[in-house]
N, C-alpha and C positions, 0 to 999 in steps of 0.2 A: 349822479343818476338819481330817476323819476322813484326807483324802488328803495335806493338810500334814503331818501329824502320823506318818503313814505314812512319807513323803519322809524327813522329819529321823529318826527313829528308825533307819530302817532301814541310812542311809549315813552317820550320823553317826560321825566317827572312822574314816570310810572313807577310800579314794584309787579315782581313777577315772583313765584313760587313755582318751581319745578318738582314734583313728588316722585320719587324714583328718579332722581337726575344725576345717581352717581355712577350710571352705566348703560350701556345699550342704546336703545334711541333715547332715553331722556337724557344721557350725557351730550348726544349730538343737539338736542333742542337747547342745553345750556350754553352751548358755544354757539349757537345760532342767535340766541337771545342776548348775546354779551356784545355782539356787534350792532347792537342797537342801545338806545342811552337808559334803558330800563335799571332800575335797581334791583338786582337779582338776589334771590334764594336759591340755593341748592340742596334739597334733603336726600340724603342716603341712610339706608336701612341699618346696614352693619358694618361695612367693610369701609373704617375709616381713610385706609390709604388709597381706596378708588376715589373717595368723595374728596379727599385733598387734590388728586390728582386733576379732576373735574375744574376744581376751584382754581388751581395754577393757570390751567389752559383758557379757561373764560379772562384772568386777569391778563394775562398776557394777550388775549385778543383786545379786550375793552380798556385796559389800562388801569381798572380797578377791581380790589377781589370783591367776589360777591359774596354773601353771608350765607356761611353754611350750616346746614342743620343733620344733626345725626340722632335717628332714632328709628328704631325697629319698630315695623307696624305689622302686629300678629293679627289686628283686629279692628273693626269700627271706630272703638273707645280711643285707641291710640292714634287714628287719623283725627280726629277732632281736637288732640292738642296740639298738632301742627300749626293751626290756624288760631290756637286761643289768645295768642298776642301780636298776632301781625293779621291786615287784613288788605291780601293782595288786588292788585287791579287784574291781572293776569293768571292765572290757574292752569297749569299744565300736569293732569295725571298721568303719568306714564309706567306706572307700577303696576302689575298684572301677574303676578303666576298662574303657568299653566301644569295641570296633572296629564299626563300621557295615558289615558287609561281606556277603554271601552265601555260602552253603557253597561256591559254583563260584567265588567269587573271593577265599576266604582263603587266605593264603599262610603260609608256614611259623612266620614271625616274629608273626603274628597267633595262631595256636594256641600258641606258646610264650608268647607275652607274657599273653594271657588267663590261659592257666593258670598262671602264676606270679604273677601281681597280684592276681586274684581267688579263686585257690584255695591256692596255697602259701604266700603271705603270710599270708592267714589261718591256716592250718594251722600254722607255724611261731609264730606268736605265742601259740595256743592251747596247743600243746604247751608252750609256755615258761610259761606264767601257771597252766595247770589244777594242777599238783603240788602248789603253794605256796597256792594255793587249797583243794585239799583237807585240806591241812596245817591250815590256820587255818580250816578248817571254815565256810567262807562265800566264795562266789565268784559273780557274775556275768557272764555273757557274751552279746554281742549281735551276731550277725552279720547280713549283708545278702545276700537272694538275688535273683535276678530277679524280673520281674514274673510272676503268676502259679507261682511257685517250690513251691509245695504241690501240684503234680503236674510230671510228666513231659511235656513239652509239646516241640512243634518249634517252629524260630524261621527266618525266611525271610530276617530282616534282620541277626540277630547271633546265629549259631549257636556260635562259637568262647565267645563270651561265657556264652551260658546254658548250655554244656555244662559252664564251669568252674563257674558258679554252682549248678548240679545238683550238683557235689562238694560244696559247702560245705553243703549240707543233711545229706551224709551224715556231713560232719565234725563238725556240732554235734549231731547224734544220739550218737555215739561219743562226745563229751565229756558230754554228759548221762546217759549210761550211766556213764562212769567216775566222775562226781561225785554219785552219785545214792548218798542215804544221807548225805552231807557237807555236804548246805546248800550245793551249786554248782549252779547252773543254765545251760545253754545253749541259744540260743533264734536262730531266725532269722527278719528281718521281711524280706517280698516287698513293696516298693511297686509301685504302679502309676505313672501319667505325673505324676512331680513337677516343680514348676516352679523349677528352679534355676538360678543364673548359667551354669553348665556347658553349657547348650543354646544351639543358634545360632537366629536367628530361624526360620527354616523349619520347622526341626524341633520348635520349641515350639506352631507354629501345627499342627501335623500332630499330636503329640500331644494337643492340645487337642481337636481335632477327633474323635480315637479314645476319648476319656474317656468315661465311661459318663454321667457328672453333665454333661458338656458343657465342663467347667474342670477344669484341672489340678490336682494337690493342693499344699498349700503345706507346704514343709520340717517348720514347726513341727506340723502336724499328725502327721506321721510320729515327730517327735519325741518326743511324748507317748505313742505304744504305746512306745518303746524306755524312756521314763524308767519306764512301769509294770513291764518286764520287768526293769529293774535295781535298782525298788525294791520287790517284793512281800517283804513281810518272811521267807515260806518258799519254798525252792524248788521248788512245787508244778508250776509251769508252767517245764517244761523239757522238751527236743526236740522242742518247737513248732516249726512253721512259718506265721506269722504273716502272713496275707496281708490288708496294710493298702492295699489297690488301689483303695477307693471304688468299689467295684463289678466291676472288671476280672476276670472270672472265666472 
């Protein structure tokens, strides 16, 4: 198939790092990338069993074991060490915790934590890998924004989170501008309501009721979009905010 050939040709002899790859959307991205010829590194924060499961799943798909990297990220300085010894051709930053608190209830720690783990971590990683990607004249970076992140919009439930994710869009477009003409692309994917293991039962039911289709999106569906952005033969799609929300606009 054309898509299979595209994936193989575009990532053959390339390396990829998925930050936050031990669960949720990140794990689905790892499984998708495992279907290509890429040399994969899967990062997990603290759950070694979950990381091992994803590595095993990827090995079953690709026939070879990806590298695994277990390191808790509590701030931007931790993120820099992830790429101190590797220079990936493909970077997917899938981690990004969320605090469900209204603007009035958000505290200093909420703002600092959301800004650090959602924006600063991504910024440090992009700053570290982008120059080498430009030198090699190949690079694919995918970051994640908030739901409906293609436009600025208010949030009553998670304002600190959505504010940080708005900064991610600016970061991606700065990287896209710097990588222009060097075959380096940086894009943002904005999922809607995605059914991952991180959701509590009550919130899962609430999200499903709000989804335009009446059902939540599976992580693998988001991973397909990420895979396209990582395997595009040229850096034509860059600086884009892809609203992969199932109609949540």
